[in-house]
N, C-alpha and C positions, 0 to 999 in steps of 0.2 A: 371842288370842295369835298372833303372827306365826310363820310357819314357821321363820324364822331364829332367833327367840328360843327356839323349841322345840328347835332343833338345839343351841344353846349349853347349854341346861339339861340336855338328854338326855346330851350329851357329858360334862358334869361328873359325872353319876351313873354313867356307864359307866367312868369312870376308876378306880372302885373294884375292877373285875375285869379291865380291859383296859389295855394300854399305849396311848399316845397315838395311834399310827397305827392300831391295831386298833379302838380306840374310834371313830375317825372313819369307818372303813369300815363298821362295824356301824351306826353312827348314820345314815349316808347311806342304807344299804340299808333300814333300818327306815322312815325318813321317805318314801323313794320308794315303798316297798311300800304304805304307808297312804294317801299323798296322790297318788301318780302323778307327782309332781314330781321331776325329776332334780336333782342337785347344781348343775348350771349354771343351771337355771331358778330354783332357790332363791337363788343368788347374784345373778342378774340382776334378780330381783324380791324384794328382802328384806322387802317389806311384805305379801306374800301372807298372808292370814289362814287359820287352821285353823278348821274347823267344830267344834262341840262334840263331835260323834260322833268325828271324827278325833282330838281330844284324848283322849277316853276310851279309844279303841283304842290309841293310843300309850302312854298310862299303863299299860294292862294289859300290853302287850308289854314295856315297861321292867321291870316286875316279873318277867316270865318271864326276861328277859335277866339280871337280877340274881340269879336262881336258876340261872344258868349254862346255860339252854336255848340251843342254837345258833341263831343268826339264820337259818340255812338252814331249820330246821324251823318257824320262824315265818313266813318268806316262802314256804316250800314250793318253793324253787328254789335251784340253784347253777349255777356256770359252770365248764366244763372243756373243754379242747381246742377252744375257739372256739364251743362250743354251750351253750345253756341247758337244764338238765335239771330235771325234777321230782324232788323228794326228799321223804321223810317219815320218821318214826321207825322205819319198817320197813326202811330201808336206811342204809348208812353214808354219811357225807358224804365225798366224794372229796378226797384230799390232793394237794398239788402234785406229789409223786413219781409219782402215777398219770398225770398229764399228761406227765411225762418218759418214762414207760414207753410210753405211746401213741405219742409222737414217735419213740422208738427203733424200735418195730415198723414204723411207717409208713416210716421211712427205709430199713429193711432190706428191705422187701417191696413197695415201690411198684410194681415192674414185674412182679410175679408174680401169675398167676391161682392162687388157692388156696382152701382151706377152712380155717376158723378156729373153734376152740372156746374160748369164754370160760367158765371154770369158777368158779362162785360169783359170778355176774354182778351181784348186787344191783340197783341202779337201772339197770344196763346201760351205764354211762358208757364202759367200755372197749370192749365189743363194738359198741355203736352208733357210737361215734366212729370205730372202725376200719372199720366197714361204710361209713360216709360217706366216709372218706378213701381207702379201697381198694375202689372200686365193683365191681371184678372178683372180689372175694372174697366167698364165701358164708359168713356168720357164723352160728354157733349159740351162743346164750346159755343156760346152765343154772344152776339154783339149787335148793336144797332148800326155799326159802321161797316159798309161793304168793303171799304179800303182796308180796314183793320183785319177783317176776316180773310182778305186776300193774303195779307202778310202771315196770318196764323196758319193758313193752309200751306203756304210755302214752307213754313217752319216744320209742319207735320211731315211733309214730304222729305225735307232735308234730313230730319231725324228718324226717318223710316218708322213713323208711328202708325200702327195698324188699328188699335182699339180706340178710335176717336172719330167724331163726326162734328159738323159745324152747322149752325142754324142762325140765319140773320133774323133778328127780332128786336123790337123795342120792348125791353123788359118792363118798363113803366106801364105798358099797355098789354101785359101778359095774357089777360083773359081773351084777347083777340088774336093770339098767336098759337102756334103748335104747342107751346109750353103748357097750355091749359089742359092738355090730355095726357101729360106725362107725370111720372113719379120718380123719386130719387132716394138713394141711400145717403148721399152726401151732396151738399151744395157748398160752393165756395165763390167768393166775389171780392174783388178789389174795386169797388165802385167809385164814381165821382163823389167827393166829400168836402170839397173846398168851397166855402162861401165866396161869392164874387168880391165882397169887401176885403177879403183876406189877400187879394191879388197885390195890394200895395206893398205887402211884406214879402212877396215871393222873389226869388232870384231870377234874373233875366234869362238864364239858360233854360228855365222851366217856363216862365211866363211867355216868352217870345217865340218859343219853338215847339213845345209839346202841345198836343191837341186839346183845345179848350173843352171839347165834348167829353173827354175822359177825365177832366179835372174838376169842373165847376158845377155847383148846384145853386139854386136860388137862395139868397140870404134869408128869406122868410121861411124856408123849409129845407135846412141843410141835411136833415135826416131822411129825405124823401126816398132814397134808394134803400135805406135800411128798413123803413116801414114797409116798402114794397116787397123786399126780400122776406121779411117776417110774415107778411100776409100770404105770400106764395107758399112759404114753408108750412104754414098752418094746414094746408090741404094737399101739398104735393111732396112734402118729405114723408117718407114711410115712418111708421112708429119706431122710435129709437134712432131715427136718422139725425145727422149732424149738419149744422150750418156753421161755416167758418167765414170770417170776413176780416179784411184789413179796415182800420178805422182812423179817423182823425183824432189824434190824441186829446184835442180840446173837448171832444164830445164822447169820451169813452164811457163815462157813467150814464149819460143820456142814451147812448146807443144800447147799452145793456138793459136799461129800464124799458126802452122801447120793445126789445125782444121779449122781456117778461110780460109786458102788456098784451102781446100777441100770443101768449101761452107757451112760449119756449121756456125750457128749464135747464138746470145745471149749467148756468151761464158763467163762463170764465173769461175774465179780462187778462190778457197776457202781455207782458212787457217785451220789447225787443232787446237786443243786446246793448242798446244805449240806455236802457232803463225806462223807456217811454212806453206808455200803454198804446199798443199799435195793432192788436189782434183780439178777436173775440171768438169763442166757440160756444154754441148753444145746441141743445138737444130737443128734438120733437118728442113729447111724451107718448 
């Protein structure tokens, strides 16, 4: 079978769960992962033949995709902020709004020497990207998950990131961790913010594969991480320091009000490129 024929056949199968543009992206990523051939190479040489082993691997991965397994967990990588990151089922797959948050922070702090804390860093995409883009900033990434921190450390090495360190800690219990003795110019977090009752409306590629620890919070306290972030910021953000967070669009106003209750000021709710309120910036007076 030629690579081009395989592309066409795979694409038809993926139409059952993806729209046309998504199916094309996933199909290209899958074939490049297995064969090492890019889309341009495939189009320029449509008679390239697949080996039997390649066909078998592609068939196996198609079955995984049809069970809604994310392509990123099959290829083991994703792209954000201009960098390639290692990912696994131990970490969330970053979304486009995370890229927008990184760009917002870079824009605001390009000229400042600072310390930055990334809370719940997962694969490290936020902290590592900002360490690369703001080389005068010393970044600390923290997460409760040892497995996630292992991925983050691999990404830091992969991207030759020098100005970064990692700390395993339960942020909800920060007074009992090393974080209790530290201060920061900037804090950033994409914390868990989905109530468990919302899981009924979630797509199976997220619900069945991405780590629940990084997704869900109790239904009776969906803002628990934002309250904790604000409480920590009260005493551990330096005066004039910034707190940036990704948010659940359903709780944008409540999150902003929570920050105000903890004494944070200059609170801005920012929409993503889809027009949804997905980010907040606040300042420690």
